TIMI-2910 file (N, C-alpha, C, CB; in pm, 1 decimal, decimal comma, always signed):
<rs>
+----------+----------+----------+----------+----------+----------+----------+----------+----------+----------+----------+----------+------+
!      n_x !      n_y !      n_z !     ca_x !     ca_y !     ca_z !      c_x !      c_y !      c_z !     cb_x !     cb_y !     cb_z ! resn !
+----------+----------+----------+----------+----------+----------+----------+----------+----------+----------+----------+----------+------+
! +28941,5 ! +13296,4 !  -3460,2 ! +29049,3 ! +13277,7 !  -3573,5 ! +29054,9 ! +13481,0 !  -3619,7 ! +28968,2 ! +13131,8 !  -3741,3 !  Val !
! +29240,7 ! +13456,1 !  -3607,4 ! +29229,9 ! +13571,1 !  -3658,2 ! +29219,9 ! +13570,7 !  -3815,3 ! +29334,7 ! +13643,5 !  -3608,9 !  Asn !
! +29304,2 ! +13766,0 !  -3868,0 ! +29284,3 ! +13739,9 !  -4036,6 ! +29409,6 ! +13698,4 !  -4081,8 ! +29239,2 ! +13875,9 !  -4131,8 !  Ser !
! +29558,2 ! +13684,6 !  -4052,4 ! +29566,3 ! +13584,7 !  -4134,8 ! +29578,0 ! +13451,6 !  -4072,0 ! +29665,1 ! +13608,4 !  -4216,1 !  Ala !
! +29578,1 ! +13395,8 !  -3947,6 ! +29523,3 ! +13259,9 !  -3992,9 ! +29435,0 ! +13200,7 !  -3985,2 ! +29561,6 ! +13189,1 !  -3971,7 !  Glu !
! +29365,5 ! +13307,3 !  -4076,5 ! +29212,8 ! +13237,0 !  -4106,4 ! +29261,4 ! +13292,8 !  -4361,1 ! +28985,7 ! +13401,9 !  -3956,0 !  Ala !
! +29407,3 ! +13343,8 !  -4366,0 ! +29440,5 ! +13358,0 !  -4440,4 ! +29512,7 ! +13269,0 !  -4481,7 ! +29462,3 ! +13437,6 !  -4437,1 !  Ala !
! +29592,9 ! +13205,2 !  -4407,5 ! +29725,5 ! +13069,2 !  -4387,4 ! +29593,9 ! +12965,5 !  -4401,7 ! +29848,5 ! +13052,3 !  -4183,8 !  Gln !
! +29521,5 ! +12922,5 !  -4349,3 ! +29463,2 ! +12806,4 !  -4388,0 ! +29375,5 ! +12890,0 !  -4521,4 ! +29368,4 ! +12720,7 !  -4249,9 !  Lys !
! +29315,5 ! +12955,6 !  -4534,7 ! +29291,1 ! +12909,6 !  -4690,3 ! +29385,0 ! +12907,5 !  -4821,1 ! +29193,4 ! +12988,3 !  -4733,5 !  Ser !
! +29532,4 ! +12961,9 !  -4770,0 ! +29637,6 ! +12951,7 !  -4880,6 ! +29666,5 ! +12823,5 !  -4914,8 ! +29762,3 ! +13013,0 !  -4848,2 !  Met !
! +29675,5 ! +12742,8 !  -4753,5 ! +29708,0 ! +12561,8 !  -4773,6 ! +29548,5 ! +12499,2 !  -4831,8 ! +29758,6 ! +12463,1 !  -4573,4 !  Val !
! +29486,5 ! +12553,3 !  -4818,0 ! +29340,4 ! +12465,6 !  -4900,7 ! +29368,4 ! +12516,0 !  -5004,9 ! +29164,8 ! +12490,7 !  -4862,6 !  Thr !
! +29357,2 ! +12603,4 !  -5094,2 ! +29375,9 ! +12559,0 !  -5252,0 ! +29482,2 ! +12577,5 !  -5255,3 ! +29311,1 ! +12621,1 !  -5369,4 !  Ala !
! +29578,2 ! +12573,0 !  -5215,6 ! +29724,4 ! +12512,7 !  -5289,1 ! +29685,6 ! +12307,9 !  -5315,8 ! +29906,8 ! +12549,7 !  -5128,3 !  Phe !
! +29625,4 ! +12282,1 !  -5162,5 ! +29567,0 ! +12080,2 !  -5193,3 ! +29495,0 ! +12106,8 !  -5233,3 ! +29521,0 ! +11951,9 !  -5095,5 !  Glu !
! +29360,0 ! +12192,7 !  -5335,2 ! +29256,3 ! +12137,8 !  -5367,5 ! +29345,0 ! +12157,6 !  -5500,3 ! +29103,1 ! +12192,9 !  -5330,4 !  Lys !
! +29491,9 ! +12272,2 !  -5558,8 ! +29498,5 ! +12307,6 !  -5669,2 ! +29593,3 ! +12196,0 !  -5692,2 ! +29527,5 ! +12448,2 !  -5695,6 !  Leu !
! +29697,4 ! +12098,8 !  -5631,0 ! +29747,1 ! +11991,2 !  -5673,2 ! +29669,6 ! +11891,7 !  -5691,0 ! +29830,6 ! +11959,6 !  -5610,1 !  Ser !
! +29582,4 ! +11863,8 !  -5607,7 ! +29530,6 ! +11736,0 !  -5662,2 ! +29509,5 ! +11744,6 !  -5827,1 ! +29387,1 ! +11701,7 !  -5585,8 !  Ser !
! +29414,4 ! +11883,6 !  -5821,9 ! +29301,9 ! +11923,0 !  -5969,6 ! +29439,8 ! +11906,4 !  -6049,7 ! +29196,2 ! +12125,6 !  -5989,5 !  Phe !
! +29509,8 ! +11919,3 !  -6059,5 ! +29685,9 ! +11916,7 !  -6133,6 ! +29735,6 ! +11742,7 !  -6120,4 ! +29834,5 ! +12044,4 !  -6004,9 !  Leu !
! +29630,1 ! +11625,1 !  -6027,4 ! +29761,9 ! +11492,7 !  -6077,7 ! +29605,3 ! +11460,2 !  -6109,1 ! +29906,7 ! +11365,0 !  -5943,6 !  Lys !
! +29490,4 ! +11408,1 !  -6067,8 ! +29350,7 ! +11421,1 !  -6156,2 ! +29422,4 ! +11462,0 !  -6246,3 ! +29218,3 ! +11516,7 !  -6119,0 !  Glu !
! +29366,0 ! +11563,3 !  -6287,4 ! +29341,1 ! +11621,7 !  -6460,4 ! +29501,8 ! +11575,8 !  -6524,0 ! +29307,9 ! +11850,9 !  -6476,3 !  Asn !
! +29504,6 ! +11529,6 !  -6483,1 ! +29664,8 ! +11473,8 !  -6574,4 ! +29741,0 ! +11374,8 !  -6629,5 ! +29749,5 ! +11484,8 !  -6528,8 !  Ser !
! +29630,7 ! +11265,7 !  -6586,9 ! +29692,4 ! +11147,7 !  -6592,2 ! +29658,0 ! +11161,0 !  -6772,8 ! +29621,5 ! +11007,4 !  -6478,6 !  Glu !
! +29728,0 ! +11014,3 !  -6794,6 ! +29761,7 ! +11026,8 !  -6962,1 ! +29655,3 ! +10915,0 !  -6957,3 ! +29947,1 ! +10991,6 !  -7045,6 !  Met !
! +29584,0 ! +10888,6 !  -7118,4 ! +29426,1 ! +10854,7 !  -7090,9 ! +29431,5 ! +10775,1 !  -7271,1 ! +29285,1 ! +11043,5 !  -7052,1 !  Val !
! +29457,4 ! +10665,9 !  -7348,0 ! +29441,6 ! +10644,7 !  -7450,3 ! +29318,2 ! +10660,5 !  -7502,6 ! +29483,5 ! +10555,3 !  -7463,5 !  Ser !
! +29413,4 ! +10766,0 !  -7647,2 ! +29258,2 ! +10828,8 !  -7777,7 ! +29375,0 ! +10739,8 !  -7917,1 ! +29225,8 ! +11127,6 !  -7814,3 !  Val !
! +29362,0 ! +10639,1 !  -7927,1 ! +29407,8 ! +10593,3 !  -8060,4 ! +29559,4 ! +10511,9 !  -8012,1 ! +29427,9 ! +10742,1 !  -8181,0 !  Gly !
! +29593,4 ! +10481,3 !  -8131,1 ! +29672,9 ! +10373,0 !  -8124,7 ! +29875,7 ! +10463,3 !  -8129,0 ! +29609,1 ! +10253,1 !  -8288,7 !  Phe !
! +29871,6 ! +10419,4 !  -8055,1 ! +30031,1 ! +10485,3 !  -7971,3 ! +30016,5 ! +10638,4 !  -7969,9 ! +30203,8 ! +10448,3 !  -8072,5 !  Asn !
! +29873,4 ! +10691,5 !  -7906,5 ! +29919,8 ! +10779,8 !  -7863,6 ! +29819,7 ! +10864,6 !  -7695,3 ! +29934,9 ! +10854,7 !  -8004,7 !  Lys !
! +29874,5 ! +10907,3 !  -7609,6 ! +29775,4 ! +10957,1 !  -7551,7 ! +29805,8 ! +11100,0 !  -7453,6 ! +29722,4 ! +10841,2 !  -7480,6 !  Thr !
! +29694,4 ! +11104,7 !  -7451,8 ! +29675,3 ! +11300,4 !  -7390,5 ! +29599,3 ! +11271,6 !  -7245,7 ! +29530,2 ! +11438,3 !  -7523,8 !  Val !
! +29685,1 ! +11464,3 !  -7178,6 ! +29563,0 ! +11408,8 !  -7079,4 ! +29484,8 ! +11519,7 !  -7064,2 ! +29604,8 ! +11351,7 !  -6927,1 !  Ser !
! +29383,9 ! +11486,3 !  -6936,0 ! +29223,1 ! +11630,7 !  -6980,2 ! +29303,2 ! +11750,0 !  -6966,1 ! +29046,0 ! +11655,6 !  -6833,8 !  Lys !
! +29446,7 ! +11826,9 !  -6937,2 ! +29493,4 ! +11911,0 !  -6903,0 ! +29529,1 ! +11904,0 !  -7023,8 ! +29558,4 ! +11922,5 !  -6798,8 !  Leu !
! +29571,0 ! +11915,1 !  -7119,4 ! +29674,1 ! +11879,3 !  -7266,4 ! +29832,1 ! +11850,1 !  -7214,2 ! +29683,1 ! +12041,5 !  -7393,6 !  Gly !
! +29850,3 ! +11836,6 !  -7105,0 ! +29985,4 ! +11820,0 !  -7112,5 ! +30066,2 ! +11678,3 !  -7132,3 ! +30022,8 ! +11875,2 !  -7002,3 !  Leu !
! +30139,1 ! +11712,0 !  -7177,7 ! +30250,2 ! +11573,6 !  -7277,9 ! +30324,0 ! +11435,4 !  -7233,5 ! +30389,8 ! +11641,6 !  -7328,9 !  Pro !
! +30309,1 ! +11529,4 !  -7035,6 ! +30389,4 ! +11421,8 !  -6990,2 ! +30301,6 ! +11426,2 !  -6795,4 ! +30605,8 ! +11472,5 !  -7016,8 !  Leu !
! +30198,8 ! +11340,0 !  -6744,1 ! +30148,3 ! +11380,7 !  -6615,1 ! +30180,0 ! +11420,2 !  -6542,5 ! +30114,8 ! +11337,3 !  -6561,9 !  Ser !
! +30141,3 ! +11477,3 !  -6432,4 ! +30216,0 ! +11498,9 !  -6323,3 ! +30243,8 ! +11486,1 !  -6224,5 ! +30222,8 ! +11543,5 !  -6305,8 !  Val !
! +30371,1 ! +11444,4 !  -6105,7 ! +30411,4 ! +11416,7 !  -6049,4 ! +30378,7 ! +11408,5 !  -5890,6 ! +30475,0 ! +11453,5 !  -6096,1 !  Asp !
! +30409,6 ! +11555,5 !  -5907,7 ! +30429,2 ! +11590,6 !  -5822,9 ! +30401,7 ! +11803,1 !  -5764,9 ! +30548,3 ! +11515,8 !  -5836,0 !  Ala !
! +30325,8 ! +11812,7 !  -5682,5 ! +30247,8 ! +11904,0 !  -5623,6 ! +30395,1 ! +11969,0 !  -5542,2 ! +30102,9 ! +11833,2 !  -5526,1 !  Val !
! +30508,0 ! +12040,8 !  -5515,2 ! +30536,0 ! +12122,4 !  -5465,4 ! +30597,5 ! +12263,0 !  -5343,2 ! +30501,4 ! +12094,7 !  -5496,8 !  Glu !
! +30511,5 ! +12320,7 !  -5217,6 ! +30529,9 ! +12392,7 !  -5173,4 ! +30671,5 ! +12489,3 !  -5121,9 ! +30467,1 ! +12350,4 !  -5127,2 !  Ala !
! +30701,9 ! +12563,3 !  -5280,2 ! +30829,5 ! +12680,9 !  -5234,3 ! +30810,6 ! +12782,4 !  -5117,9 ! +30859,5 ! +12784,4 !  -5359,6 !  Leu !
! +30650,4 ! +12824,5 !  -5151,4 ! +30679,8 ! +12970,9 !  -5061,3 ! +30657,9 ! +12965,4 !  -4851,9 ! +30526,7 ! +13104,5 !  -5141,2 !  Ser !
! +30794,3 ! +12978,3 !  -4793,6 ! +30749,8 ! +13004,5 !  -4676,2 ! +30579,0 ! +13009,3 !  -4601,0 ! +30808,6 ! +13114,0 !  -4675,1 !  Pro !
! +30534,4 ! +13073,4 !  -4701,1 ! +30409,3 ! +13086,6 !  -4602,9 ! +30336,5 ! +12964,6 !  -4659,4 ! +30312,0 ! +13243,0 !  -4611,1 !  Ser !
! +30354,8 ! +12889,3 !  -4793,4 ! +30256,7 ! +12743,5 !  -4757,3 ! +30286,2 ! +12550,7 !  -4658,3 ! +30228,8 ! +12702,2 !  -4925,5 !  Leu !
! +30447,4 ! +12639,4 !  -4610,9 ! +30504,1 ! +12608,0 !  -4515,2 ! +30525,7 ! +12599,2 !  -4344,6 ! +30551,1 ! +12639,2 !  -4554,1 !  Arg !
! +30433,1 ! +12667,3 !  -4321,1 ! +30419,8 ! +12753,8 !  -4180,4 ! +30583,8 ! +12804,8 !  -4112,7 ! +30331,3 ! +12635,7 !  -4050,5 !  Tyr !
! +30630,9 ! +12813,3 !  -4253,3 ! +30786,8 ! +12867,2 !  -4200,3 ! +30803,8 ! +13083,0 !  -4206,3 ! +30934,8 ! +12770,4 !  -4357,9 !  Ser !
! +30684,5 ! +13076,2 !  -4251,0 ! +30638,2 ! +13202,0 !  -4292,5 ! +30721,9 ! +13358,6 !  -4122,0 ! +30404,0 ! +13163,1 !  -4304,6 !  Ser !
! +30884,9 ! +13408,1 !  -4164,7 ! +30872,5 ! +13537,5 !  -4118,4 ! +30694,1 ! +13638,4 !  -4080,1 ! +30960,2 ! +13601,8 !  -4239,9 !  Thr !
! +30718,6 ! +13628,4 !  -4192,4 ! +30557,6 ! +13790,2 !  -4196,7 ! +30460,0 ! +13678,3 !  -4235,1 ! +30557,9 ! +13976,2 !  -4375,4 !  Phe !
! +30331,0 ! +13668,9 !  -4177,9 ! +30216,0 ! +13582,3 !  -4216,9 ! +30157,5 ! +13638,6 !  -4376,1 ! +30089,1 ! +13596,0 !  -4085,6 !  Pro !
! +30096,7 ! +13608,5 !  -4465,4 ! +29974,8 ! +13651,7 !  -4525,7 ! +29896,9 ! +13727,7 !  -4517,3 ! +29918,9 ! +13601,8 !  -4530,0 !  Gln !
! +29832,2 ! +13840,9 !  -4550,5 ! +29696,7 ! +13898,6 !  -4490,6 ! +29635,7 ! +13932,5 !  -4558,1 ! +29687,2 ! +13987,6 !  -4413,8 !  Val !
! +29502,7 ! +13906,2 !  -4589,2 ! +29419,4 ! +13935,9 !  -4701,2 ! +29440,2 ! +14087,8 !  -4741,2 ! +29268,6 ! +13903,7 !  -4666,0 !  Pro !
! +29398,6 ! +14165,5 !  -4811,4 ! +29426,8 ! +14278,3 !  -4885,2 ! +29291,7 ! +14397,8 !  -4774,7 ! +29391,8 ! +14237,8 !  -5095,2 !  His !
! +29307,7 ! +14479,6 !  -4774,9 ! +29205,1 ! +14588,8 !  -4614,0 ! +29110,4 ! +14585,0 !  -4736,5 ! +29272,6 ! +14815,0 !  -4519,0 !  Pro !
! +29139,4 ! +14592,5 !  -4849,9 ! +28966,0 ! +14648,2 !  -4919,2 ! +28872,8 ! +14567,0 !  -4947,7 ! +28960,0 ! +14714,8 !  -5055,4 !  Leu !
! +28929,7 ! +14408,2 !  -4915,3 ! +28840,5 ! +14311,1 !  -4944,7 ! +28700,3 ! +14303,1 !  -4823,6 ! +28935,5 ! +14173,2 !  -4951,7 !  Leu !
! +28690,1 ! +14384,2 !  -4702,8 ! +28595,5 ! +14363,3 !  -4615,9 ! +28659,4 ! +14409,8 !  -4519,4 ! +28542,4 ! +14240,7 !  -4600,9 !  Gly !
! +28587,7 ! +14381,1 !  -4429,1 ! +28634,7 ! +14393,5 !  -4227,4 ! +28549,0 ! +14292,1 !  -4224,3 ! +28588,3 ! +14557,0 !  -4092,9 !  Ser !
! +28619,4 ! +14251,5 !  -4035,6 ! +28621,8 ! +14158,0 !  -4021,7 ! +28484,2 ! +14148,5 !  -3921,7 ! +28751,1 ! +14122,6 !  -3992,8 !  Leu !
! +28402,0 ! +14310,7 !  -3938,1 ! +28310,0 ! +14280,2 !  -3770,1 ! +28176,6 ! +14225,5 !  -3841,3 ! +28263,7 ! +14461,3 !  -3641,7 !  Thr !
! +28099,1 ! +14157,0 !  -3712,8 ! +28026,5 ! +14054,8 !  -3777,7 ! +27910,4 ! +14089,2 !  -3866,7 ! +27982,0 ! +13971,8 !  -3682,6 !  Lys !
! +27891,3 ! +14193,3 !  -3909,2 ! +27797,3 ! +14272,2 !  -4046,2 ! +27864,4 ! +14226,9 !  -4150,0 ! +27791,4 ! +14451,9 !  -4061,8 !  Tyr !
! +27953,8 ! +14231,1 !  -4155,6 ! +28060,9 ! +14175,9 !  -4305,8 ! +28153,7 ! +14125,3 !  -4254,6 ! +28132,3 ! +14285,2 !  -4417,0 !  Gln !
! +28155,6 ! +14011,5 !  -4368,7 ! +28238,5 ! +13916,6 !  -4395,4 ! +28331,6 ! +13998,5 !  -4470,1 ! +28181,2 ! +13796,8 !  -4461,2 !  Ser !
! +28556,0 ! +13914,9 !  -4405,4 ! +28584,9 ! +13888,3 !  -4482,1 ! +28555,1 ! +13800,4 !  -4650,8 ! +28630,7 ! +13879,0 !  -4415,0 !  Lys !
! +28593,6 ! +13909,9 !  -4770,2 ! +28640,4 ! +13836,6 !  -4916,6 ! +28767,6 ! +13766,6 !  -4958,9 ! +28639,9 ! +13929,7 !  -5012,2 !  Val !
! +28772,8 ! +13622,3 !  -4924,3 ! +28899,7 ! +13591,7 !  -5013,7 ! +28919,0 ! +13652,0 !  -5125,2 ! +28910,1 ! +13469,2 !  -5052,2 !  Ala !
! +29058,4 ! +13651,1 !  -5125,8 ! +29098,7 ! +13678,4 !  -5262,8 ! +29259,8 ! +13722,1 !  -5253,2 ! +28998,2 ! +13801,2 !  -5330,4 !  Gly !
! +29288,2 ! +13825,5 !  -5273,2 ! +29393,0 ! +13888,4 !  -5303,2 ! +29462,6 ! +13876,8 !  -5156,1 ! +29363,0 ! +14032,3 !  -5367,1 !  Ala !
! +29615,9 ! +13851,9 !  -5171,8 ! +29698,0 ! +13851,8 !  -5056,5 ! +29785,4 ! +13970,4 !  -5046,9 ! +29777,0 ! +13733,4 !  -5053,1 !  Ile !
! +29843,2 ! +14028,8 !  -4978,7 ! +29906,4 ! +14141,8 !  -4953,2 ! +30075,9 ! +14032,6 !  -4915,4 ! +29809,5 ! +14253,8 !  -4807,2 !  Val !
! +30199,2 ! +14043,7 !  -5018,8 ! +30289,7 ! +13994,6 !  -5002,0 ! +30334,5 ! +13956,1 !  -5089,7 ! +30288,0 ! +13936,8 !  -4937,6 !  Asn !
! +30445,4 ! +13851,8 !  -5126,5 ! +30518,8 ! +13814,7 !  -5264,7 ! +30450,3 ! +13751,0 !  -5293,1 ! +30642,6 ! +13760,7 !  -5285,7 !  Lys !
! +30428,3 ! +13628,3 !  -5356,9 ! +30345,7 ! +13568,1 !  -5526,2 ! +30391,3 ! +13458,2 !  -5391,7 ! +30429,8 ! +13573,5 !  -5763,8 !  Pro !
! +30329,4 ! +13324,0 !  -5387,5 ! +30279,1 ! +13241,5 !  -5324,9 ! +30368,8 ! +13160,1 !  -5452,8 ! +30110,7 ! +13243,4 !  -5287,1 !  Ile !
! +30451,4 ! +13038,1 !  -5438,8 ! +30607,0 ! +13008,0 !  -5560,4 ! +30515,7 ! +12820,9 !  -5485,9 ! +30890,4 ! +13095,0 !  -5484,1 !  Leu !
! +30453,1 ! +12739,6 !  -5640,5 ! +30522,2 ! +12619,9 !  -5614,5 ! +30627,1 ! +12612,5 !  -5706,7 ! +30439,3 ! +12502,9 !  -5620,1 !  Ile !
! +30645,5 ! +12420,8 !  -5737,1 ! +30680,0 ! +12360,8 !  -5794,3 ! +30553,2 ! +12279,1 !  -5894,7 ! +30760,4 ! +12308,5 !  -5711,8 !  Gln !
! +30570,4 ! +12235,9 !  -5984,9 ! +30532,0 ! +12088,5 !  -6024,0 ! +30622,1 ! +11989,6 !  -6134,0 ! +30389,6 ! +12103,4 !  -6086,2 !  Ile !
! +30631,6 ! +11913,1 !  -6016,3 ! +30698,1 ! +11842,4 !  -6149,2 ! +30658,9 ! +11755,0 !  -6215,7 ! +30797,5 ! +11793,3 !  -6138,6 !  Arg !
! +30768,9 ! +11670,4 !  -6321,9 ! +30610,9 ! +11645,1 !  -6463,7 ! +30690,1 ! +11388,9 !  -6404,4 ! +30698,8 ! +11780,1 !  -6824,1 !  Phe !
! +30609,4 ! +11370,6 !  -6393,9 ! +30672,7 ! +11167,3 !  -6436,8 ! +30823,8 ! +11229,6 !  -6557,6 ! +30468,2 ! +11011,3 !  -6597,9 !  Glu !
! +30902,7 ! +11118,4 !  -6478,8 ! +30972,7 ! +11040,0 !  -6629,5 ! +30936,4 ! +11018,1 !  -6682,4 ! +31027,2 ! +10953,9 !  -6661,0 !  Gly !
! +31040,5 ! +11045,1 !  -6870,6 ! +30988,3 ! +10921,5 !  -6967,9 ! +31122,6 ! +10981,8 !  -7026,7 ! +30809,7 ! +10912,7 !  -7069,6 !  Ser !
! +31102,1 ! +10858,2 !  -7151,3 ! +31202,7 ! +10854,4 !  -7234,0 ! +31265,7 ! +10865,6 !  -7352,0 ! +31217,7 ! +10807,4 !  -7225,3 !  Ser !
! +31080,0 ! +10954,7 !  -7367,6 ! +31043,9 ! +11023,9 !  -7489,3 ! +31100,5 ! +11193,3 !  -7432,6 ! +30849,8 ! +10999,9 !  -7530,6 !  Lys !
! +31111,6 ! +11269,9 !  -7355,2 ! +31137,2 ! +11395,1 !  -7328,6 ! +31299,3 ! +11400,3 !  -7239,0 ! +30999,5 ! +11451,8 !  -7244,6 !  Trp !
! +31370,8 ! +11487,2 !  -7291,1 ! +31516,1 ! +11504,8 !  -7203,2 ! +31507,4 ! +11536,9 !  -7018,6 ! +31600,7 ! +11658,3 !  -7281,2 !  Pro !
! +31556,4 ! +11470,8 !  -6983,8 ! +31560,1 ! +11460,1 !  -6881,2 ! +31583,7 ! +11629,3 !  -6784,9 ! +31656,7 ! +11350,5 !  -6880,1 !  Ala !
+----------+----------+----------+----------+----------+----------+----------+----------+----------+----------+----------+----------+------+
</rs>
């Protein structure tokens, strides 16, 4: 596995973990009469987390690569997960619809 493939796999894994974290922790819980809150303090629950960056959709022309100062790929040193050299990885968070909030 080369560093670009490893970076791609770790990015997708991180995106999936973030997506499930946001969905699970934004579910609304009743706390008293006529009041609901989420663990994250959001007024609405997260409906979907969508990948906008080509790198998360497996359609990037140039793959993301780990920053060169994060280690090497020799058998004695392993690559450290962290900074990526390329454009920011964009996502879109979509909230549930509610009659209390404008569309």
